[in-house]
Structures are given as structure tokens and as C-alpha cells.
C-alpha positions as CSV (number, residue, x, y, z in Angstrom):
1,X,46.1,25.7,-51.0
2,X,48.9,24.6,-53.3
3,X,52.1,26.7,-53.1
4,X,54.8,24.6,-54.8
5,X,53.4,24.6,-58.4
6,X,55.7,26.6,-60.7
7,X,54.2,30.0,-61.6
8,X,53.7,30.7,-65.3
9,X,55.3,33.9,-66.7
10,X,53.0,36.8,-67.3
11,X,53.6,36.7,-71.0
12,X,51.7,33.4,-71.3
13,X,48.4,34.8,-70.0
14,X,45.6,35.2,-72.5
15,X,44.9,38.8,-71.4
16,X,48.3,39.9,-72.5
17,X,47.4,39.4,-76.1
18,X,44.9,42.3,-75.6
19,X,46.8,44.5,-73.2
20,X,50.6,44.0,-73.5
21,X,51.7,44.9,-77.1
22,X,52.8,48.3,-78.0
23,X,50.5,48.8,-81.0
24,X,47.4,50.8,-81.7
25,X,44.9,48.0,-81.0
26,X,46.3,47.3,-77.6
27,X,46.5,51.1,-76.9
28,X,42.8,51.2,-77.6
29,X,42.1,48.3,-75.2
30,X,44.0,50.0,-72.4
31,X,42.4,53.3,-73.3
32,X,38.9,52.0,-73.0
33,X,39.6,50.4,-69.6
34,X,40.8,53.7,-68.3
35,X,37.7,55.3,-69.8
36,X,35.8,53.4,-67.1
37,X,37.8,55.2,-64.4
38,X,40.4,52.5,-63.9
39,X,44.0,53.3,-63.3
40,X,46.5,51.6,-65.6
41,X,48.2,49.9,-62.6
42,X,44.9,48.1,-61.7
43,X,44.9,45.9,-64.7
44,X,48.4,45.9,-66.2
45,X,50.5,42.9,-65.2
46,X,47.7,41.2,-63.4
47,X,45.6,38.1,-64.3
48,X,42.2,39.1,-65.4
49,X,39.5,37.0,-63.6
50,X,36.0,36.9,-64.9
51,X,33.2,36.6,-62.3
52,X,30.5,34.9,-64.4
53,X,27.3,35.9,-62.5
54,X,23.9,34.4,-63.0
55,X,22.2,36.8,-60.6
56,X,18.7,37.9,-61.6
57,X,15.7,39.6,-60.0
58,X,13.6,36.7,-61.2
59,X,15.9,34.0,-59.9
60,X,15.3,33.6,-56.1
61,X,17.9,30.8,-55.9
62,X,20.5,33.4,-57.1
63,X,19.0,36.6,-55.4
64,X,22.1,37.0,-53.2
65,X,24.7,36.5,-56.0
66,X,25.0,40.2,-56.6
67,X,26.5,40.6,-53.1
68,X,28.5,37.4,-53.5
69,X,30.2,38.8,-56.6
70,X,31.5,41.6,-54.4
71,X,33.0,39.0,-52.0
72,X,34.6,37.2,-55.0
73,X,36.0,40.5,-56.2
74,X,37.6,41.1,-52.7
75,X,39.3,37.8,-53.0
76,X,40.6,38.4,-56.5
77,X,42.0,41.8,-55.5
78,X,43.6,40.4,-52.4
79,X,45.4,37.8,-54.5
80,X,46.7,40.3,-57.0
81,X,44.2,39.8,-59.8
82,X,42.0,42.1,-61.8
83,X,38.3,41.2,-61.4
84,X,35.7,41.8,-64.1
85,X,32.0,40.9,-63.5
86,X,30.2,39.5,-66.6
87,X,26.5,38.7,-66.5
88,X,25.2,35.5,-67.9
89,X,21.7,34.1,-68.4
90,X,20.1,33.2,-65.1
91,X,18.3,29.8,-65.3
92,X,16.1,30.3,-62.3
93,X,13.9,27.2,-62.0
94,X,10.1,27.8,-61.6
95,X,10.0,31.2,-63.4
96,X,11.6,30.3,-66.7
97,X,9.2,28.7,-69.2
98,X,8.8,26.3,-70.8
99,X,11.7,24.9,-68.9
100,X,15.2,25.9,-67.9
101,X,16.5,22.7,-69.5
102,X,16.0,24.2,-73.0
103,X,18.4,27.0,-72.0
104,X,21.1,24.9,-70.3
105,X,23.0,24.6,-73.6
106,X,22.4,28.3,-74.3
107,X,24.1,29.2,-71.0
108,X,26.9,26.8,-71.8
109,X,27.5,28.5,-75.1
110,X,27.3,31.9,-73.5
111,X,29.9,31.0,-70.8
112,X,32.2,29.6,-73.4
113,X,32.0,32.5,-75.7
114,X,32.2,35.1,-72.9
115,X,35.5,33.6,-71.8
116,X,36.8,33.2,-75.3
117,X,35.9,36.6,-76.8
118,X,37.2,38.7,-73.9
119,X,40.7,39.1,-72.3
120,X,40.0,36.6,-69.6
121,X,42.7,34.4,-67.9
122,X,40.5,32.6,-65.4
123,X,36.9,32.5,-64.1
124,X,34.8,32.2,-61.0
125,X,31.4,30.7,-61.9
126,X,28.6,31.9,-59.7
127,X,25.5,29.8,-59.8
128,X,23.6,26.9,-58.3
129,X,20.0,26.5,-59.5
130,X,19.4,23.2,-61.3
131,X,20.6,23.8,-64.9
132,X,23.0,26.6,-64.1
133,X,25.7,24.3,-62.6
134,X,25.9,21.9,-65.6
135,X,25.5,24.7,-68.1
136,X,28.4,26.8,-66.6
137,X,30.6,23.8,-66.2
138,X,30.0,22.7,-69.7
139,X,31.0,26.1,-71.1
140,X,34.1,26.3,-68.9
141,X,35.2,22.8,-69.9
142,X,34.9,23.6,-73.6
143,X,36.8,26.9,-73.1
144,X,39.4,25.2,-70.9
145,X,40.9,28.0,-69.0
146,X,41.3,28.0,-65.2
147,X,37.8,28.0,-63.6
148,X,36.3,27.4,-60.2
149,X,32.7,26.9,-59.4
150,X,31.2,28.9,-56.5
151,X,27.8,27.3,-55.5
152,X,24.9,29.5,-54.6
153,X,24.1,27.4,-51.5
154,X,20.7,26.0,-50.3
155,X,18.0,28.1,-48.6
156,X,17.2,28.0,-44.9
157,X,14.8,25.5,-43.4
158,X,11.3,26.3,-42.2
159,X,9.1,24.7,-39.6
160,X,5.5,23.6,-39.9
161,X,3.5,21.7,-37.3
162,X,6.7,20.8,-35.5
163,X,8.6,19.5,-38.5
164,X,11.3,21.0,-40.8
165,X,10.0,21.8,-44.2
166,X,11.5,23.2,-47.4
167,X,10.8,23.6,-51.1
168,X,9.9,21.1,-53.7
169,X,9.2,17.9,-52.0
170,X,7.0,19.4,-49.3
171,X,5.2,21.6,-52.0
172,X,4.1,18.4,-53.7
173,X,3.1,16.8,-50.4
174,X,1.1,19.8,-49.3
175,X,-0.5,20.1,-52.7
176,X,-1.8,16.6,-52.6
177,X,-3.2,17.2,-49.2
178,X,-4.8,20.4,-50.4
179,X,-6.4,18.7,-53.4
180,X,-7.6,15.9,-51.1
181,X,-9.2,18.4,-48.7
182,X,-6.8,17.7,-45.8
183,X,-5.5,21.4,-45.9
184,X,-7.8,24.3,-46.1
185,X,-7.1,27.4,-48.2
186,X,-6.0,29.7,-45.3
187,X,-3.3,27.2,-44.3
188,X,-2.3,26.7,-48.0
189,X,-1.8,30.5,-48.3
190,X,0.2,30.6,-45.1
191,X,2.5,27.9,-46.4
192,X,3.0,29.8,-49.6
193,X,4.5,32.7,-47.7
194,X,6.7,30.9,-45.2
195,X,8.1,27.7,-46.7
196,X,10.9,29.4,-48.6
197,X,12.6,31.6,-46.0
198,X,15.6,32.9,-47.8
199,X,17.5,33.2,-51.1
200,X,19.2,30.0,-52.1
201,X,18.6,26.8,-53.9
202,X,16.0,24.1,-52.9
203,X,17.0,22.7,-49.5
204,X,16.2,19.1,-50.4
205,X,18.5,16.8,-52.4
206,X,17.0,18.1,-55.6
207,X,18.8,18.8,-58.8
208,X,20.5,22.0,-57.5
209,X,22.2,20.4,-54.5
210,X,22.8,17.2,-56.5
211,X,24.7,19.0,-59.2
212,X,26.7,21.3,-56.9
213,X,27.7,18.3,-54.8
214,X,28.8,16.4,-57.9
215,X,30.8,19.5,-59.0
216,X,32.6,19.3,-55.6
217,X,33.2,15.6,-55.9
218,X,34.7,16.0,-59.3
219,X,37.1,18.6,-57.9
220,X,35.6,21.9,-59.3
221,X,34.7,23.6,-56.0
222,X,36.4,24.3,-52.7
223,X,36.0,21.5,-50.2
224,X,32.6,21.7,-48.4
225,X,31.4,24.6,-50.6
226,X,28.3,22.8,-52.0
227,X,26.5,22.5,-48.7
228,X,27.1,25.9,-47.1
229,X,23.6,27.6,-46.7
230,X,23.3,30.7,-48.9
231,X,22.7,32.9,-45.9
232,X,25.4,31.5,-43.6
233,X,28.3,33.9,-42.9
234,X,30.6,31.2,-44.1
235,X,29.1,31.6,-47.6
236,X,30.6,35.0,-48.5
237,X,33.9,33.9,-47.0
238,X,33.9,30.9,-49.3
239,X,33.1,33.2,-52.2
240,X,36.1,35.4,-51.4
241,X,38.3,32.4,-51.1
242,X,37.1,31.3,-54.6
243,X,38.2,34.6,-56.0
244,X,41.7,34.3,-54.4
245,X,42.0,30.7,-55.5
246,X,41.1,31.6,-59.1
247,X,44.1,33.9,-59.3
248,X,46.5,31.2,-58.1
249,X,44.9,28.7,-60.6
250,X,45.8,31.0,-63.5
251,X,49.4,31.2,-62.4
252,X,49.4,27.4,-62.1
253,X,47.5,26.9,-65.4
254,X,45.1,24.6,-63.5
255,X,42.5,24.1,-66.2
256,X,39.3,21.9,-66.2
257,X,41.1,19.4,-68.6
258,X,43.6,18.7,-65.8
259,X,40.8,18.1,-63.3
260,X,37.9,16.4,-65.1
261,X,39.5,13.1,-66.0
262,X,37.6,9.8,-66.3
263,X,38.3,9.1,-62.7
264,X,37.0,12.5,-61.5
265,X,33.8,11.9,-63.5
266,X,33.5,8.5,-61.8
267,X,33.9,10.3,-58.4
268,X,31.0,12.5,-59.3
269,X,28.9,9.4,-60.1
270,X,29.7,7.8,-56.7
271,X,28.7,11.0,-54.9
272,X,25.5,11.2,-57.0
273,X,24.5,7.7,-55.7
274,X,25.5,8.2,-52.1
275,X,23.5,11.4,-52.1
276,X,20.4,9.8,-53.5
277,X,20.6,12.5,-56.1
278,X,18.1,13.8,-58.7
279,X,17.4,11.7,-61.8
280,X,18.2,14.9,-63.8
281,X,21.9,14.3,-62.9
282,X,21.8,11.2,-65.2
283,X,21.4,13.6,-68.2
284,X,23.7,16.4,-66.9
285,X,26.6,14.1,-66.1
286,X,26.6,12.5,-69.5
287,X,26.7,16.0,-71.0
288,X,29.5,17.2,-68.7
289,X,31.5,14.1,-69.4
290,X,31.0,14.5,-73.1
291,X,32.4,18.0,-73.0
292,X,35.5,16.6,-71.2
293,X,35.9,13.9,-73.8
294,X,34.7,11.1,-71.5
295,X,32.1,8.6,-72.8
296,X,29.8,8.0,-69.8
297,X,26.7,5.8,-70.2
298,X,23.5,5.3,-68.3
299,X,24.4,1.7,-67.7
300,X,27.7,2.6,-66.1
301,X,25.9,5.0,-63.7
302,X,23.3,2.3,-62.9
303,X,26.0,-0.2,-62.1
304,X,27.5,2.2,-59.6
305,X,24.1,2.6,-58.0
306,X,24.1,-1.1,-57.2
307,X,27.3,-0.8,-55.2
308,X,26.9,2.6,-53.6
309,X,23.9,2.9,-51.2
310,X,22.1,6.1,-50.4
311,X,23.8,7.5,-47.3
312,X,22.4,11.1,-47.2
313,X,19.2,11.1,-45.2
314,X,17.7,14.0,-47.3
315,X,14.3,14.5,-48.9
316,X,13.0,13.0,-51.1
317,X,14.8,9.7,-50.2
318,X,15.1,10.6,-46.5
319,X,13.6,13.1,-44.1
320,X,16.2,15.8,-43.5
321,X,17.2,19.0,-45.3
322,X,20.4,20.6,-46.6
323,X,20.9,22.7,-43.5
324,X,21.1,19.5,-41.5
325,X,23.5,18.0,-44.0
326,X,25.8,21.0,-43.6
327,X,25.8,20.7,-39.8
328,X,26.6,17.0,-40.1
329,X,29.8,17.7,-42.1
330,X,28.6,18.3,-45.6
331,X,29.9,16.5,-48.7
332,X,33.5,15.9,-47.3
333,X,31.9,13.8,-44.6
334,X,29.8,11.9,-47.0
335,X,32.7,11.3,-49.4
336,X,34.7,10.0,-46.4
337,X,32.1,7.3,-45.9
338,X,32.5,6.1,-49.5
339,X,36.3,6.8,-49.8
340,X,37.1,3.1,-50.8
341,X,35.1,3.6,-54.0
342,X,36.7,7.0,-54.9
343,X,39.8,7.8,-56.9
344,X,41.4,9.8,-54.1
345,X,44.4,10.8,-56.2
346,X,42.3,13.1,-58.5
347,X,43.5,16.7,-58.7
348,X,41.0,19.4,-57.6
349,X,40.8,23.2,-57.9
350,X,42.6,23.5,-54.6
351,X,45.8,22.1,-56.3
352,X,45.5,19.2,-53.9
353,X,44.0,15.8,-54.4
354,X,40.4,14.8,-53.4
355,X,41.9,12.5,-50.8
356,X,43.8,15.5,-49.3
357,X,40.7,17.6,-49.4
358,X,38.6,15.2,-47.4
359,X,41.3,13.9,-45.0
360,X,39.9,14.0,-41.4
361,X,36.3,14.6,-42.5
362,X,33.7,12.6,-40.7
363,X,30.0,12.7,-40.1
364,X,28.9,14.5,-36.9
365,X,25.3,13.2,-37.1
366,X,24.8,9.6,-38.0
367,X,21.1,10.2,-38.6
368,X,21.9,12.6,-41.4
369,X,25.0,11.1,-43.0
370,X,24.7,7.4,-42.6
371,X,27.4,4.7,-42.8
372,X,27.4,2.1,-45.5
373,X,26.4,-0.4,-42.8
374,X,23.2,1.5,-42.1
375,X,22.1,3.3,-45.3
376,X,19.1,5.4,-45.9
377,X,18.2,3.0,-48.7
378,X,19.9,0.0,-50.3
379,X,17.6,0.3,-53.3
380,X,19.9,2.7,-55.1
381,X,19.4,6.2,-56.5
382,X,19.2,5.2,-60.2
383,X,18.1,2.2,-62.2
384,X,18.0,2.0,-66.0
385,X,15.2,0.2,-67.8
386,X,15.0,-1.2,-71.3
387,X,12.3,-2.9,-73.4
388,X,10.0,-2.4,-76.3
389,X,8.8,0.8,-74.7
390,X,12.3,2.3,-74.2
391,X,14.9,0.6,-76.4
392,X,17.5,3.3,-75.7
393,X,16.7,3.4,-72.0
394,X,14.6,5.0,-69.3
395,X,15.4,5.8,-65.7
396,X,13.8,5.4,-62.3
397,X,14.9,6.4,-58.8
398,X,14.2,3.3,-56.7
399,X,15.1,5.0,-53.4
400,X,12.3,7.5,-53.8
401,X,9.7,5.1,-55.2
402,X,7.2,2.6,-53.8
403,X,8.5,-1.0,-53.9
404,X,5.0,-2.3,-54.4
405,X,5.2,-1.1,-58.0
406,X,8.7,-2.6,-58.7
407,X,7.0,-5.6,-60.4
408,X,3.7,-4.3,-61.8
409,X,1.2,-4.8,-64.6
410,X,-1.5,-2.2,-65.3
411,X,-3.5,-0.8,-68.2
412,X,-2.3,2.4,-69.7
413,X,-4.0,5.8,-69.4
414,X,-2.3,7.9,-72.1
415,X,-2.0,11.7,-72.2
416,X,-0.7,13.2,-75.4
417,X,0.6,16.4,-73.8
418,X,0.8,18.1,-70.4
419,X,-2.1,20.3,-71.3
420,X,-4.2,17.2,-72.1
421,X,-3.2,15.7,-68.7
422,X,-4.0,18.8,-66.7
423,X,-7.4,19.1,-68.5
424,X,-8.5,15.5,-67.6
425,X,-6.6,14.3,-64.5
426,X,-9.1,15.6,-62.0
427,X,-12.3,14.7,-63.8
428,X,-14.6,12.7,-61.6
429,X,-15.4,10.2,-64.3
430,X,-11.8,9.5,-65.3
431,X,-11.4,5.8,-65.9
432,X,-8.5,5.2,-63.5
433,X,-7.6,3.1,-60.4
434,X,-4.5,2.6,-58.3
435,X,-3.1,0.0,-60.7
436,X,-3.5,2.1,-63.8
437,X,-0.2,3.2,-65.4
438,X,-0.3,6.9,-66.2
439,X,1.6,7.8,-69.4
440,X,2.6,11.2,-70.6
441,X,4.2,11.6,-74.0
442,X,5.5,14.5,-76.1
443,X,7.4,15.8,-73.1
444,X,10.9,15.0,-74.4
445,X,13.7,17.3,-75.5
446,X,12.1,17.8,-79.0
447,X,8.5,17.2,-78.2
448,X,7.9,19.7,-75.4
449,X,10.4,21.1,-76.4
450,X,13.1,21.2,-73.8
451,X,12.1,18.1,-71.7
452,X,10.3,19.9,-68.9
453,X,9.8,18.5,-65.4
454,X,6.4,17.0,-66.2
455,X,7.2,13.4,-65.3
456,X,5.9,13.5,-61.8
457,X,2.3,13.3,-63.0
458,X,-0.2,14.2,-60.3
459,X,-2.3,11.5,-58.7
460,X,-5.9,11.9,-60.0
461,X,-8.1,13.8,-57.5
462,X,-10.6,11.0,-57.1
463,X,-7.7,8.7,-56.0
464,X,-6.1,11.3,-53.7
465,X,-9.4,11.6,-51.9
466,X,-9.4,7.8,-51.5
467,X,-6.0,7.9,-49.9
468,X,-3.8,6.9,-52.9
469,X,-0.4,8.7,-52.9
470,X,1.6,6.9,-55.5
471,X,1.1,5.2,-58.9
472,X,3.3,4.0,-61.7
473,X,3.9,6.9,-64.1
474,X,5.8,6.8,-67.3
475,X,7.0,9.7,-69.5
476,X,9.6,11.0,-71.9
477,X,9.9,14.1,-69.7
478,X,12.0,14.7,-66.6
479,X,11.0,15.0,-62.9
480,X,12.1,17.6,-60.4
481,X,14.8,16.3,-58.2
482,X,12.7,17.4,-55.2
483,X,9.9,15.1,-56.2
484,X,9.3,11.5,-55.4
485,X,7.2,8.5,-56.4
486,X,7.3,5.6,-58.8
487,X,8.1,7.6,-61.9
488,X,9.8,6.2,-65.0
489,X,11.4,9.1,-66.8
490,X,13.5,10.0,-69.9
491,X,11.9,7.3,-72.1
492,X,14.2,7.2,-75.1
493,X,13.7,7.6,-78.0
494,X,11.0,10.2,-77.2
495,X,7.5,10.1,-78.7
496,X,8.1,13.2,-80.9
497,X,10.8,11.4,-82.9
498,X,8.7,8.3,-83.3
499,X,9.9,6.4,-80.2
500,X,7.6,3.5,-79.1
501,X,6.0,5.8,-76.5
502,X,4.2,7.4,-79.4
503,X,2.5,4.1,-80.2
504,X,1.0,3.3,-76.8
505,X,-2.8,3.4,-76.6
506,X,-5.0,3.7,-73.6
507,X,-5.9,0.2,-72.4
508,X,-2.6,-1.4,-73.4
509,X,-1.0,-3.4,-70.6
510,X,2.3,-2.0,-69.4
511,X,4.7,-4.2,-67.5
512,X,7.5,-3.0,-65.3
513,X,10.0,-5.4,-63.8
514,X,12.7,-3.4,-61.9
515,X,14.7,-6.5,-61.0
516,X,14.9,-7.5,-64.7
517,X,15.5,-3.9,-65.7
518,X,12.6,-4.0,-68.2
519,X,9.7,-1.9,-69.3
520,X,7.4,-3.2,-72.0
521,X,4.0,-2.7,-73.5
522,X,2.3,-6.1,-74.1
523,X,1.3,-5.4,-77.6
524,X,2.1,-7.7,-80.6
525,X,4.7,-6.7,-83.1
526,X,2.1,-6.7,-85.9
527,X,-0.1,-4.3,-84.0
528,X,2.9,-2.0,-83.3
529,X,3.8,-2.0,-87.0
530,X,0.2,-1.1,-87.9
531,X,0.3,1.8,-85.4
532,X,3.7,3.0,-86.7
533,X,2.5,3.1,-90.2
534,X,-0.4,5.4,-89.1
535,X,1.8,7.6,-86.9
536,X,2.6,11.2,-88.1
537,X,5.4,13.3,-86.6
538,X,4.1,16.4,-84.8
539,X,4.5,19.8,-86.5
540,X,6.6,22.2,-84.4
541,X,5.4,25.8,-84.1
542,X,9.0,27.1,-83.5
543,X,10.2,28.4,-86.9
544,X,12.9,30.8,-85.8
545,X,15.3,31.7,-83.0
546,X,17.2,29.6,-80.4
547,X,14.3,27.1,-79.9
548,X,14.4,26.1,-83.6
549,X,18.2,25.7,-83.3
550,X,17.7,23.6,-80.2
551,X,15.1,21.3,-81.8
552,X,17.2,20.8,-84.9
553,X,20.4,19.8,-83.0
554,X,19.6,18.5,-79.5
555,X,20.5,14.9,-78.7
556,X,18.3,12.4,-76.9
557,X,18.3,12.0,-73.1
558,X,20.6,9.1,-73.0
559,X,23.2,11.2,-74.9
560,X,22.9,14.2,-72.5
561,X,20.6,16.5,-74.4
562,X,23.5,18.5,-75.6
563,X,23.6,20.2,-79.0
564,X,25.3,17.9,-81.5
565,X,27.7,20.6,-82.7
566,X,29.0,21.2,-79.2
567,X,30.0,17.6,-78.4
568,X,33.6,16.6,-77.9
569,X,36.6,18.4,-76.7
570,X,38.3,19.5,-79.9
571,X,39.8,23.0,-79.3
572,X,38.4,26.1,-80.8
573,X,41.0,28.7,-82.1
574,X,41.7,31.8,-80.0
575,X,40.1,34.9,-81.6
576,X,42.4,36.9,-83.9
577,X,43.2,40.4,-82.7
578,X,43.9,42.9,-85.4
């Protein structure tokens, strides 16, 4: 770790405004700390380090973070800091409804205001499940005090019929087999109990591992931290190291604004593509960059995808899992493979550059971390589409899709909501074949609300039984990063605000041309004008609370789905203390 950086004087630390003055208000602050059984010597003259913990009994990805907070605390104390653990909303995927995405911005606000309103000098951010990483980073960026991200780590692998299996991707595969009758109920129940063997995030290259790896590539974690399995003994050691490093970062005044430059964001994009990462990252990266004052666009990310092949042989683009990735060298080894495309002089939380962090790293398993000469896929992890169906953009993950649909025409089968889709998708008389284009609308940030992971529409039962396992699917929703298939997602503007997706009718011909980057409905302008004149905006049932605030202020997917009043990096004044 860096040792030559000049140390700031104690008087410059934020916490000193609360604790140092010889007045009645500061007396009360010190008094109340001692009320909790602390000795004066434990907090006076020391940096106050917040452990922002997203542990929850209903968040299996974070079930171990209660114990990891203790490891972080040890590191802070060892380095001479004063640790304080602060709970924040736990965005555990699966359990939170309608979607964790609606609460990503809520978590970002909570992290920012926790750090601002309390006598905090630096922070260790404990999280990892999908929206937790971007939410915590966004809040820390906006507050801009020294902060380091401590990833929750992926769960352990399981084995079934001689093959490694994990969460997400395999769940969808086994479900399709179950619906088709290839798996009986006793086997289905056995899989339910054994596929997820430990706490930790999904062990595929889903959104969780995508975002923690991007955080590492951008310089916000310790080297290699993002791929350590949650239950590996190296994980609590890494957590303790995060605590110790946070103390040094405070003395060095090493804030996110010094780390998250345009070049660092671009490093995150390169890592995203080399990983074959989740399409959700296209939204989160735009939002993170926006908080840092960087204008990142979908087209810029898509251009990177054309030059950086998928090198991580991980589900859903490959056939390995995160535990294998860790053994093969983790993210440092992957970044070493794409080093010529990285800005290696970017500063990181270690106080060293990214190049210094990955010096000497190399893949120890060429089947898991491939070379650029032998990629998992040259198709790319992201492509952006435009056309009369998505004038502001839509995304697709070519590396996890079926090339047979990359140039495709088919008639639309439209579902107005997820409930409508679930009610009809398995009807035996559904008018559908393999060439049909399944369309789901009203699944966007405002329409759903919150843009749930509904975009990986299920294959109709009658087609599953006939052996069909992929179709072209189009929606304004998102898709789980663990899922796969030819799914066009994030159609913008969304249907609920009058985007063209609202005007599609069952039977319309939909045309996708991936090479041309286009997605169109073959309907005349006059007919579209007639439909638009007849269209009525949906009435939202949310009349109060955070969801109403979200609906009124959320931006569209191409702008990162942040709240409009949180955009930018203008500083917020420090709270007055009287």
C-alpha cells in the first residue's frame, strides 16, 4: 500500500467538527459516545470510519456480512481508526419486490446522507448483490469522502449429474426442462435445496459479479477482491485489509473524485466487455459515471464491445463459474490480458496505479480466462440497437444470444404486462411459433415501475415441449445478468411514456438486423400516427411515498435510471453544527 503520500493534519478531518471544539455541542457529542460505554481515548484523535453494512436476514447474498463487518472493524482498529457500523437498506435480489432496481437510488441517497449527516471521515462499503454495488458507489461518489468497496463475494459451486452448477443461469435451464417434462418433481425439489450451497452472490457472471468486477477495474476495491468466494478464508482477511486501508485513505484524502476519472470509467467498460458482463451494467455504468461528472453513452460502450472480446469463460456466455475464475487468477489476470486497452496509470484505492496493482498477474487456467487470440466469443457483450421501435436505443448481449436470430423477421405477439404474459404464455392454443417475436411492454422504469428483470420472457410451453429453447424477445424491461437468450432489452423510450413500444400490435412484423444495429416494426407512419392518437397513458396506482417520488423523477434507461435531482457532481454543503 502507499506509504509516501503526505498525511493530512487531524484538524482537517470531518469528524473533528463534531468532536474537537471546546463548546457545549461538542461536549454533548463526546458525552453521548461515552454513554455507549466507549472510552474517550477510543475516538478522540482518530479517523472515524463508517462500515456501511447491507447485511439482512432476507438477503442471502449478504448473509455473511454481519461477520465481515467484524473483520473490517479489526482492520480499522489495527490501523488506528475508530470504527462505527451503520446499517443501510439491503437490496437482496429475488426477495425484494417489485424489483431491487427501484431501490438502487434509494440506497444511493441513504449512503450519501449517512456519510454526510454523521461525523464520518471515511467508509468501507459492504455489499455485492446486483443493485447494491452501484447504489453504494453512487452515494459514496456524491458524498466524496474516502471510501473503499468490500465485495460480498460469490457463493460456492454445486455439482449435479457430474457438472458444476450455480444460481440463475442453471435455474432457468432446469426450469425449462421441468416445464418440458425432462425433469420430474422430486429432482426439481432436490435441485431447489442444493444448487445454492453458501451465502454469497450468484456464481455466474451475472450482474453481481459484473458490477463488483467493474468496481475493481475502476479502482474502488483492493486488487482481486471481486472474485474471492464469500466463504473462502481469504475473504475475511480481505475485509480486514479494507478496514485498515480505509484509515490510510482518510489520512491521504484519497476520495472517489481522485479515482473515478473518465479513464477509470473507461477501464470499467473494458472489464465489462472482457467479462461478458450483464446487460444491467449498461444502465449502472451510465449512472455511476454521471455521479462522477462523466458523460458516458451506450454507443461508447458498444464501440468498446467491438474491440474487446469476451475472455471470461463464465455462464451465461461460457460454461464455468466464479469459483473457477478465482482459481484462474481472478480479475487481475483478466485485466492483464486486455492491458493494452486499459489506462494503466489510473489511481486506485491502494494509492497505487491500476498497472501496479495487476503487475505480474496472469491466467493460470487458459480454459477459464482466455487470451485475446482464443476468446470465448468474438460477438461482444453488448450491442446497441436503434430504429422506429427504439429511437433512443435498446441493448442486446450477442455473446449470450443465438446467431440464427441476428437477422430476423417475425410477427409480434404482444403482452401488455408481465401478468398478462404469465397468464397466457403456456396456453395450449397460443398462436405462436419459433419465428414469432415475443414483446413485453410496460416493464420499464416508470411502467412497471422500477424496470424489473422481466425481459427474459419464458419460451411458451408448447414450444419447449417441441425442443425450442430460444426466440427473439423484445421488452422495455431488464434481464437478469445470469440469464441468456436472444433478448432485446431496455427499449427506450419505454411504453409507459408513449414510446413506440406502446404502439406495437400483435401481428405486426418486427425486423432485427444486428449487423446494421437496427430494430424496427414494419408499420407505416400513417398507421403509427393513428395508433398514437388513440394511445392513453397508463394511470399509476402509486400516489404517495418513495415509489411516487421515483416515478416522477427517474430518467430513462439510456440515461442510467437515476433520479434527475441527483445527477451531476455539484457539491452539497456540509451540515451546520450549532
